[in-house]
C-alpha positions as CSV (number, residue, x, y, z in Angstrom):
1,X,0.4,-11.1,-6.2
2,X,-1.9,-8.9,-8.2
3,X,-1.0,-5.3,-8.9
4,X,-4.0,-4.1,-6.9
5,X,-2.7,-6.1,-4.0
6,X,0.7,-4.5,-4.2
7,X,-1.0,-1.1,-4.5
8,X,-3.1,-1.7,-1.4
9,X,0.0,-2.8,0.6
10,X,1.9,0.3,-0.5
11,X,-1.0,2.5,0.6
12,X,-1.3,0.7,3.9
13,X,2.3,1.2,4.9
14,X,2.4,4.8,3.7
15,X,-0.7,5.5,5.8
16,X,1.7,5.4,8.8
17,X,4.0,8.0,7.3
18,X,6.4,8.8,4.4
19,X,8.8,6.2,3.3
20,X,11.3,5.5,0.4
21,X,11.1,2.4,-1.7
22,X,13.3,0.1,0.3
23,X,11.6,1.1,3.6
24,X,8.2,0.6,1.9
25,X,9.2,-3.0,1.0
26,X,10.6,-3.6,4.5
27,X,7.4,-2.5,6.1
28,X,5.4,-4.7,3.6
29,X,7.6,-7.6,4.6
30,X,7.0,-7.0,8.3
31,X,3.3,-6.9,7.6
32,X,2.9,-9.9,5.3
33,X,6.1,-11.9,5.8
34,X,7.3,-11.4,2.2
35,X,8.7,-8.7,0.1
36,X,7.4,-7.5,-3.3
37,X,9.6,-8.0,-6.3
38,X,11.1,-4.8,-7.7
39,X,8.8,-4.8,-10.6
40,X,5.7,-5.1,-8.4
41,X,6.9,-2.5,-5.9
42,X,8.0,0.2,-8.4
43,X,5.0,-0.6,-10.8
44,X,2.7,-0.1,-7.8
45,X,4.4,3.2,-6.9
46,X,4.2,4.4,-10.5
47,X,0.5,3.6,-10.8
48,X,-0.4,5.1,-7.5
49,X,1.5,8.3,-8.3
50,X,-0.2,8.5,-11.7
51,X,-3.6,8.2,-10.0
52,X,-2.4,10.9,-7.5
53,X,-2.9,8.6,-4.5
54,X,0.7,9.1,-3.4
55,X,3.2,11.9,-4.1
56,X,6.8,12.7,-3.4
57,X,7.3,13.9,0.2
58,X,7.8,17.6,0.8
59,X,11.3,16.8,2.3
60,X,12.1,15.4,-1.2
61,X,14.8,12.8,-1.2
62,X,17.1,11.1,1.4
63,X,20.2,10.9,-0.7
64,X,19.3,8.8,-3.7
65,X,16.0,7.5,-2.2
66,X,12.8,9.1,-3.2
67,X,10.5,9.4,-0.2
68,X,6.7,9.0,-1.0
69,X,3.7,10.0,1.1
70,X,0.0,9.1,0.8
71,X,-2.4,11.9,-0.4
72,X,-5.9,12.6,1.0
73,X,-7.3,10.9,-2.1
74,X,-5.1,7.9,-1.3
75,X,-6.3,7.8,2.3
76,X,-10.0,7.9,1.0
77,X,-9.3,5.1,-1.5
78,X,-7.5,2.9,1.1
79,X,-10.4,3.4,3.6
80,X,-13.0,2.4,1.0
81,X,-11.0,-0.6,-0.2
82,X,-10.4,-1.8,3.4
83,X,-14.0,-1.4,4.4
84,X,-15.1,-3.4,1.3
85,X,-12.5,-6.1,2.1
86,X,-13.8,-6.3,5.7
87,X,-17.4,-6.8,4.5
88,X,-16.2,-9.6,2.1
89,X,-14.1,-11.2,4.9
90,X,-17.0,-11.1,7.4
91,X,-19.4,-12.7,4.8
92,X,-16.9,-15.4,4.0
93,X,-16.2,-16.2,7.6
94,X,-20.0,-16.4,8.3
95,X,-20.4,-18.7,5.3
96,X,-17.7,-21.0,6.5
97,X,-19.2,-21.3,10.0
98,X,-17.3,-22.3,13.1
99,X,-13.8,-23.5,12.8
């Protein structure tokens, strides 16, 4: 899985509400059927936070877990990426023709 894919998955699950790392990975597994490796997950979280697309939740931490939330910029980025993916998917399906 590419780092951009991991970042998109993280943004997608955080769009539903704040989560900590383990819960993010559980939500990704429910969505895709597989978990991200620790390097992929925490690398994605680090890059997204550096780009200010996610930030620590106002309610800070649940014990040792750091809860993250999507920012307005993260929502805008996710929407733009998903709209582009939808256009590409529709074009590909048209090109393939009927199943």
